[in-house]
N, C-alpha and C positions, 0 to 999 in steps of 0.2 A: 301860452296856448295858441293853437293855430286852428281857426282864426282867433285873434286876440279878443278878449272881452273888453267892453267899454270900462273906463275907469270908475264909473258910478254903478257898475253892476252889483246887485245884491241878490243872491238866489242860491239855489241848491247846486252842489257839485258832489257827486258820489263816485267813489272808486272802490275797488275791492282789494283787501289785503288778506292773504291767506297764509297762515303760519301753522306749521306742524311741529308738535313736540311729542316725545314718547310718554305714554301714561305714567310709567315709573318715575319720570322726572317731575311730573306735576302732582302726584299724590303724596310726595314726601314733605318734609318740614319746609323745604325751600320752594315748593310748588308754585305758590302764588307769586313770589318775586320773579321766578323763572318765566311764568306766563306774562307778567307785566313787561319784563325786559324783552321778551320775544315779540310781543305785540308792538311795543314802542319802537323796536328795531324795524319792524315791517312798515310802520307809519313813517319813520324817518327816511327809509329807503324810497318809499313811494313819493314823498314830498320834497326830497332834496333837489329834484329837477322837475319843473313844471311840465316839461315835455314827456315825462314818464308817467304822468297821471293816467293816461289812457293807452299806453303803448301795447298792452296785452289784452285790451278790451274784448277782442275776439275769442279769448279763452275763458272769459268770466262765466258765461252760462254753462258751457260743458264742464267747467271745473266745479261749479256749484251743484250740479246735478247729482254728484256722488256724495255730497256732504250729509252726514247724519244731523238732521235739524235739532235733535235733542242736545247736541253738543255745540251748536252754533252760538256765537256771541256777537251781538251787533250793538252799536252805540248810536244813540239819538242825541242831537244837539252838539254843543261845543262849549267848553269853558271860556272861550274867547268872547262869548256873548253873554252879557248879564241881562237875562230876561226880566229881572226885577226893576230895571231902569226903563222899561217900556211904559208908556202912558198913552192910552187911546182916548183920553178925554175924561175918564172917571177916576183918575189917580193910579198910582203905581200898584202892582199886584202885591198882595200879602203872601201869596203862595203860588208857585209856578210848577206845574207837573206836565210831563209828556204822558198823556193818557194811553197812548198806543203801546207803552212798554208792558202794560198788563197782559196783553194778548200776544205781543210780538216776542217777548222775552228779552228785549233790548235793555241795555243799561243807559240811563240818561245822564248827560253832563251839562252843567250850566254854571254861570257865575253865582257866587254865594250872596244871599240876602243879608247875612250877618256881618261878613268881613270883606273888605275890599281886597280883591286878588284871590279870594278863597274859591273853592270849587264845591258845588253841590252835586251829589251823586244820587240818582234815583234807581231803584231796583225793585222788581216785583217778582216774587217767587211763591210757591206753595208754602204753607206753614212748615212742614218738615224740612224742606230745602232752605227756607229762610232761617230756621233755627240752626241748622248745620252751618250755613254761611256766617251767621252771627258769631258762633263759637270760634270759627277759624279766623274771621276778621278781627275780633277782639283779642284773640291770642297773638296774632301778628302785630296788632297795634300796641299791645302792652309790651311786646318784646323790643320795641324801638327805643 
């Protein structure tokens, strides 16, 4: 990064990754894996070179202005950080949640409390949408 960050820097760094896929590709049997692959490809492209993190920052706001917010997916947290290992003096947490996902519609990611190297995913949806998500998710999980 220019200017470079100090080696002991710990803080927020946000960037934008925008991926477009045709509805027809996403509603079919392979829709979820296609979405995951597309998003993963966007993340990989953005992170493969530190210089590219902010290359197109001047286009972010104009690009976001036209997005249908009902279709926006954002991610809070990172599986690289295990929030269950934090101890502020009263012991490690029994449960960690990003409370902002309830109103922001984001998906949260963090290290697992139960297994080393595992990932904990948080999701907050209305009951009908959560029921639909559960059916689709379990179907895909059972097909593995």
